[in-house]
C-alpha positions in Angstrom: -5.0 6.1 8.7 -8.6 7.1 7.8 -10.6 8.4 10.6 -14.0 6.8 11.5 -16.0 9.5 13.0 -19.6 8.3 12.3 -21.7 5.2 12.3 -21.7 4.3 8.7 -22.2 0.5 8.0 -18.6 -0.8 7.8 -17.5 1.1 11.1 -19.4 -1.3 13.4 -18.1 -4.3 15.2 -19.8 -6.7 12.7 -16.9 -6.1 10.3 -14.3 -8.8 10.8 -10.8 -7.5 11.6 -7.7 -8.9 9.9 -6.3 -12.0 11.5 -2.7 -11.3 10.3 -0.8 -8.2 9.4 -1.6 -6.6 6.1 1.7 -6.8 4.2 1.5 -3.3 2.6 -1.6 -1.3 3.3 -0.2 1.9 1.6 -3.0 3.8 -0.3 -3.4 7.2 -1.7 -3.7 10.1 0.9 -6.9 11.9 1.4 -5.5 14.8 -0.7 -4.5 12.4 -3.5 -7.9 10.8 -3.4 -9.6 14.2 -3.6 -7.5 15.4 -6.5 -8.4 12.1 -8.3 -12.1 12.6 -7.7 -12.0 16.2 -8.7 -10.3 15.4 -12.0 -12.7 12.6 -12.8 -15.8 14.7 -13.6 -16.9 18.3 -14.4 -20.1 18.6 -12.3 -20.7 19.4 -8.7 -23.1 20.7 -6.2 -22.2 24.3 -5.2 -23.1 25.5 -1.7 -23.3 29.3 -1.2 -24.8 31.5 1.4 -27.9 33.6 0.7 -28.3 37.2 1.9 -30.2 35.8 4.9 -27.3 33.4 5.7 -29.1 30.3 4.5 -27.3 27.5 2.7 -28.1 27.3 -1.0 -27.1 24.3 -3.1 -27.1 24.2 -6.9 -25.7 22.2 -9.8 -22.7 23.6 -11.5 -20.0 22.7 -13.9 -16.2 23.3 -13.3 -12.7 23.0 -14.7 -9.6 22.8 -12.7 -6.8 25.4 -12.4 -4.2 23.2 -10.7 -6.5 21.7 -8.3 -8.7 24.7 -7.7 -12.2 24.4 -9.2 -13.0 27.1 -11.9 -16.7 27.9 -11.9 -18.6 29.9 -14.5 -21.8 31.3 -13.0 -24.4 33.7 -14.0 -25.6 36.6 -11.8 -29.1 35.8 -12.9 -28.8 32.6 -10.9 -29.1 32.8 -7.0 -25.7 31.2 -6.5 -24.1 33.9 -8.6 -25.7 36.7 -6.6 -24.7 34.8 -3.4 -21.1 34.7 -4.5 -21.0 38.4 -5.2 -22.1 39.0 -1.6 -20.1 36.3 0.2 -17.3 34.5 -1.4 -17.2 31.6 1.1 -18.3 28.4 -0.8 -17.9 24.7 -1.0 -18.5 22.1 -3.7 -19.5 18.5 -3.3 -18.2 16.2 -6.1 -19.3 12.5 -6.6 -16.8 10.3 -8.5 -18.4 8.5 -11.6 -19.3 5.0 -10.7 -21.3 2.0 -11.5 -21.7 1.0 -7.9 -25.4 0.4 -7.1 -25.2 2.0 -3.6 -24.3 5.7 -4.0 -23.0 5.8 -0.4 -20.5 3.1 -1.3 -18.7 5.4 -3.9 -16.1 8.1 -3.5 -16.9 11.7 -3.0 -15.4 14.9 -1.8 -16.3 18.2 -0.3 -14.0 21.1 -1.3 -14.4 24.3 0.9 -12.7 27.6 0.4 -13.1 31.1 -0.8 -14.0 32.0 -4.4 -12.2 34.8 -6.2 -12.5 36.4 -9.6 -9.4 35.8 -11.5 -7.6 38.7 -13.3 -4.9 39.1 -15.9 -3.0 35.9 -16.9 -4.9 34.0 -14.2 -8.2 35.0 -15.9 -7.0 33.6 -19.2 -5.7 30.3 -17.7 -9.0 29.9 -15.7 -11.1 30.5 -18.9 -9.0 27.9 -20.8 -9.3 25.4 -17.9 -13.1 25.8 -17.7 -13.5 25.4 -21.5 -11.3 22.4 -21.6 -13.4 20.6 -19.0 -16.8 22.0 -20.2 -16.7 22.6 -23.9 -20.3 23.6 -24.0 -19.5 26.7 -22.0 -18.2 28.4 -25.2 -21.7 29.3 -26.0 -22.2 31.4 -22.9 -18.9 32.0 -21.1 -18.5 35.5 -22.6 -22.1 36.7 -21.9 -22.0 39.8 -19.8 -24.0 38.2 -16.9 -21.5 35.3 -16.5 -18.4 35.5 -14.4 -15.5 33.1 -13.8 -14.6 32.3 -10.2 -11.7 30.3 -8.9 -12.5 28.4 -5.6 -9.3 28.7 -3.6 -9.3 25.5 -1.6 -8.8 25.8 2.2 -9.7 22.3 3.2 -11.1 19.1 1.8 -13.1 16.0 3.1 -12.9 12.8 1.3 -15.1 9.9 1.7 -14.2 6.5 0.0 -17.4 4.6 0.9 -18.5 3.0 4.1 -15.9 3.4 6.9 -13.2 5.1 4.7 -12.8 8.9 5.1 -10.2 11.5 5.9 -9.6 15.3 5.7 -6.8 17.3 4.4 -5.6 21.0 4.3 -5.7 23.2 1.3 -1.9 23.1 1.2 -1.9 19.3 1.1 -4.5 19.3 -1.6 -2.6 21.7 -3.7 0.6 19.7 -3.4 -1.0 16.3 -4.4 -1.6 15.0 -7.8 -4.5 12.9 -9.2 -3.8 9.2 -9.2 -2.6 8.2 -12.6 -4.0 4.6 -12.4 -7.4 4.7 -10.8 -9.3 6.5 -13.8 -8.0 4.0 -16.2 -8.3 0.9 -14.1 -11.8 -0.3 -14.7 -11.0 -2.8 -17.5 -8.1 -4.3 -15.6 -10.3 -4.7 -12.4 -12.9 -6.5 -14.6 -10.2 -8.8 -16.0 -8.9 -9.6 -12.6 -12.3 -10.5 -11.3 -13.3 -12.6 -14.4 -10.1 -14.4 -15.0 -7.9 -14.3 -11.9 -10.3 -15.1 -8.9 -7.8 -17.6 -7.6 -5.0 -15.1 -7.5 -7.2 -12.5 -5.7 -8.1 -15.2 -3.1 -4.4 -15.9 -2.6 -3.6 -12.1 -2.2 -6.4 -11.6 0.4 -5.2 -14.7 2.4 -1.4 -14.1 2.2 -1.1 -10.4 1.9 -4.3 -8.8 2.9 -4.6 -10.1 6.5 -7.5 -12.5 5.9 -6.2 -16.1 5.8 -9.8 -17.3 6.2 -11.1 -15.6 3.0 -13.4 -17.8 0.9 -14.0 -15.2 -1.8 -12.1 -12.1 -2.8 -13.3 -9.4 -5.4 -11.1 -6.5 -6.6 -13.0 -3.2 -6.2 -10.4 -0.8 -7.5 -6.8 -0.2 -8.3 -4.5 2.9 -7.9 -0.7 3.5 -8.0 -0.1 1.8 -4.7 -2.1 -1.4 -5.0 -5.5 -3.2 -5.2 -8.5 -2.8 -3.0 -10.2 -6.0 -2.1 -13.6 -7.0 -0.8 -13.2 -10.3 1.1 -15.9 -12.7 2.3 -15.0 -14.7 5.3 -16.9 -17.1 7.6 -16.8 -14.1 10.0 -18.4 -11.7 7.6 -17.4 -9.2 4.8 -14.5 -6.9 5.0 -12.3 -4.7 2.9 -8.6 -4.9 2.7 -5.5 -4.0 0.5 -3.0 -5.8 -1.6 -0.1 -3.3 -2.0 2.4 -3.3 -4.9 6.0 -3.7 -4.1 6.6 -0.2 -5.5 4.2 2.5 -6.7 3.5 2.6 -10.4 3.1 5.7 -12.6 1.4 4.5 -15.8 -1.5 2.3 -16.6 0.5 0.0 -18.7 2.5 -1.0 -15.6 -0.6 -2.3 -13.8 -0.5 -5.8 -15.3 3.1 -6.5 -14.3 2.4 -5.1 -10.8 -0.6 -7.4 -10.3 1.3 -10.3 -11.7 4.0 -9.7 -9.1 1.4 -9.5 -6.3 0.1 -12.9 -7.5 3.6 -14.3 -7.4 4.2 -13.0 -3.9 0.9 -14.4 -2.7 1.9 -17.8 -3.9 
């Protein structure tokens, strides 16, 4: 269960609790969520330490070698010189979103120690970076640029207000990006536009909010649908879980249909 260790809106007592049990609240783990966010983009904010020990943040691009970010940085840049001196680093990645409130969207902090790859790992790291950042082909072989692989020691995932958790580097390495979430936008739009009654039934019968007056799907993943529910007691967020996890985007329609059938 996600920890709630700060006072973001959504953590407070104004959020109505479920009135009945959520039938299946299974959702991706923090490690899975982090892998999904990391794979969804190629830009991040890199935090390094200056010679004086001050934090230094800069925009970078990255690819992924497994789940480890592959950075291509220049020693002419301060962050490049910082990594030469102290390989401790972290990156902050924000998932692409159309949500108006930036703090309501998913983001991760990935922390670890950067290392310069050698041998076959160097070739794989180069290929991974170029696959994610094609424009890097114009400078990746310049003498002042170096490849670094950020070996992940721990991650922090925030899924919006009131949803957050941490995971170890080992859990992150063992996880896989969610195969549904990156492709789900069209299906989510369709559910909201054409199946509002079914979403309402899911929230009432499966999501623990029988007093729901409006339900909006805010996302989908291999385990189910995220729902934003409006009740006379206020606005809350809940879950409508699939009977079994799915592995392909083309299974989403059938899984949502089965949810609507169960909700009655």
